[in-house]
N, C-alpha and C positions, 0 to 999 in steps of 0.2 A: 087458908089464904088470908093475908093481912087485910085488915079493914080498910086501910088507906088505898089498897089496890082496887077494892070494890068502889071506893069513892072516885078514883080516877076513871074507872070504867063508866061510872054514872055521869061523868062530865065535870067533876069538881076541879077547877083550875088550881086552887090552892094545894090540893093533894098532888096534882101533877107537878107543881113547882117543888114540893117537898120530895117527891120521888126523884126528880132530876138532881136536886141538891144532895140527896142521900147516895145516889148511884154514880154521880159525876166523877169523884176521885177514882173509883174502881174502873170505870170506862176509860178515863184518861190514861190510867196506868196500862191497861191492855192495849190501847191505841199506840202508846209510845213503844211498847214491846213489839208491835207488829205493824209499824207505820210504813205504808207504801211511800215511795220516793216522791211522787208528784202530788200528794195530797197533804193538806195541812191537818194538824191535830184537831183543830176546832171544827173544820168541815167534816171530818170523819166522825167526830163525836156527835155532831148534829145529825148526821145520817143515821148513826146507830140509834139515837133517841127517837128519831122519826120512825124507824123500824120497830122499836120497842113499843111505842104508843100505837102504831098501826096493828101490831100483833098481840096487844095486851089481852084481847079477848081469847086468844089461844092459850094463854097461861093457865094451866090447870091447878097449880099450887102443889104439885107432887114433889117438886124440888124447891129449894130456896130461890127466891126471886133473883138474888145476886148470881146464882149459877145459871139461871135461864138467860139473864142479860149478858153474862160473860160469853155464853155460847153465841148469841147474836153478834156481839162485838167482835169476837175472834173470826167468825165466819165472814162478817162484813170486811174486815181487814184482809183476810186471805183472798176474798173475791177481788178486792181492789188490786192486790199484788198480782194476782193471776191476770187481770185485765191489763196491767202495765206490761206484763211479759208478752202478751199477745201483740200489743202495739207499743214496742219500745220507742222511747222518744227522749230526747234531751232538750230541755228548755234553757233559755238564757238565765232564768231565775234559779235554775239548779246549779249554776256555776258560782265559784267564788268570785269575789270582787276583782282579783287579779286576772282570772280567766275571762271575765266579762270585758275588762279593759283590753285584753289581748284580742278578743274578737272585734272590738271597736277599732283597734289599730289596724287589723287586717281589712276591715270594711273601708277604712280611710286610705288604704293602699300604703301604709307606713311599712317600710322595710327595716327600720331602725329598732331592733329588739335588744333590750339590755339583758344583763345576766338574770335579773329577777323575772324577766319575761320568759326566759328559757325554761324555768321551773314551772311557770304557769302553762306554757305551751305543752310541756311533757304531761302535766296533770290533765290538760284538756284532751290531749290525744288518748290518754288512758280512759277518760270518761266516755269519749266517742267509741273507743274499742269495746267498752262494756255493752254497748247497744248491739254489736254484731253477734251473729251466731258463733258458737265456739270454733267451728272449722275456719270461718273467715277471720276470726281474731287470731287464730294460730298462724294462718298464712301471712297476714299483714305483719305480725310480730316477727316471724322468721325472715320474711323478705325485706321488710323496710326498717325494722327496729334492730334486728340482730345482724342484718346484712348478708344473709345466706343467698346463694345463687338459686335460680329455679331448679337447677340440676341437684343441688344439695337438698332442697326442700323435697324434691321427688324421692330422694333416698331416705330422708327422715320420715316422710309421711307414708311412703309406699304408693302414692298416687302417680299416675302417668303424667307426662309433661303437659299434655293438652289440658288435663284436669287442673293442674297447678296454675297454668296461665289463665284458664277460663274463670276459675274460682277467684284468683287474685284480682282479675279485672272486675268481677262482680263486687268483691269486697271493697275495692277502692271506690267504685261507683256509689255503693251504699254509704261509705264514710263521707264522700263529697256531698251527697244529698243531705245527710244529717247536718253537716257543717253549714251548708247553704241555708238550710232552714233556720239554724241559729243566727246566721247573719241577717236574715230577713226580719227577725224580731226587733221590736223597738225596745230599747232599755227603759 
């Protein structure tokens, strides 16, 4: 086990700074490769280093420290990604400037959308659709973006008509809820 790891364990703050400085490029590279959508690089890197220091007593020295830290970094990133999947959410900050402007125009009740706004609107709809479960995304796409009738969707999916109508209603309600949450946010 490296001597400076023992120094960090004993409370040497200079050794801790050196450890962070030594491992930071590697941690940042791993974070960028596995970055969850709603977390910033810096926040995630800080979380990883907090875990490293909290668990440093568990480091036995059987593998290189860099490998041990890499495992903590990747597991932390994967846990964040899994947490986002459990509670999917789209925030105003996740949107491009054009999409944010479009949301603001809708909030103000503006019905005058220019050609550039239609591209932003399409991208916003795609972002909102990403939040939906796959079956709901399929239904909304077939019914509202591709213009299929409920009868055609029934034939395409093999679901009965009541299921198509019920799921489509629920999918539209989820989309509306996510969009309303976006509109409630302050820019």
